[in-house]
C-alpha positions, 0 to 999 in steps of 0.5 A: 682555851689556853689563852684564856687560862694565861690571861686570867692571872695576868688580869689579876696582877694588873688589877692589884694596887701593889706588886712586891718582888721576892725578898727571901734568900737562902741566907735569910733577910738582910736585916737579920742574917749574920754577915757572910764570911769564909769561915761560916759559908765556904766548904774549902776554908782552912783557918790560918794558924794562930800567930806564934807567941814569942817572948823575951829570951825565946829562940827563933830560927832564921833562914838566911838566903841572900843572893847578890849580883853586880855587873860593872863595865867601864872605859876611860880614855884620857890624854894630857899634853903640855908644853912649857918654856921658862926664861929668866930675863932679870937678875937682882942683888941685895945691897943693904936695904935696896934691890938693884938689877944685876946684869948677866954675862953668860946669857939668859937662863932658859928651860924648855920642856914638853909633857905628853900622857895618854891613858886607856883603861877598859874594865869589866867586873861581874861578881855573884855572891850567895850566902845560905845557912840556918841559925838559931837566934835569941830574942834579946829585946821587945820593942814597945810596938811589939817588934822583936830584936834578935841576936845569934852567934855560932862557932864551929871548930873542926880540927884547925878550921874555925867558922864563926857566924853572927846575925842581928836584926829586928823581926815583926811577930807576924813574920814568924811562921808557925814552925818558928822560922823567919826568912832573912829577907823579913829581918829589918836592919839585918847584919850578918858577919861570917868569918873563917880561920884556919889552913883553908883560909890561909891558902887564899888570904891576902897579906897585909902588904898586898892589902896596902897595895890594893887599897892605895894603888901606888902604881 
């Protein structure tokens, strides 16, 4: 009896001239349904904040965080050896407009010498630099493509100590975060100038004579 019940629907399907698959969807027909987007179909979607609208003379905070590390190793071995032997065999004398040989009576002048130079140099340099600070920059120009030219200057005077910080560069609008900050690594043509004057700086500052010696290396 069960076989008879299952065979009847199968015979009806086989007897039909056309069989159509199901095309319905929870989102509707592909021809009329709207495109699938995260904003309209995701439960966890959070829309991104709009781009910061920055214009000429606006203020942008630049977070400077620059780290650099250099490791250099070198070894030089050089040896120079030379010998020379110089002898003057003929002397000449001027008589009017003519040159005549002049015989020597005390022998031929002669000089001998040798030069030996050996240099062994081994050098190893490892430096690590880090600059971390925040500074407010002003938009001084807007390029035709929308990029912003920023410039910042700050001077701190504490008793006899003076700290000066300057920064210039070019920033894209989309790199400015909603909190009005931009990282220094996103600043193109970045130029940072950091100077310090005062008693602390004078304690380790090199004098002009030492700078000259270090530059030309006379010894």
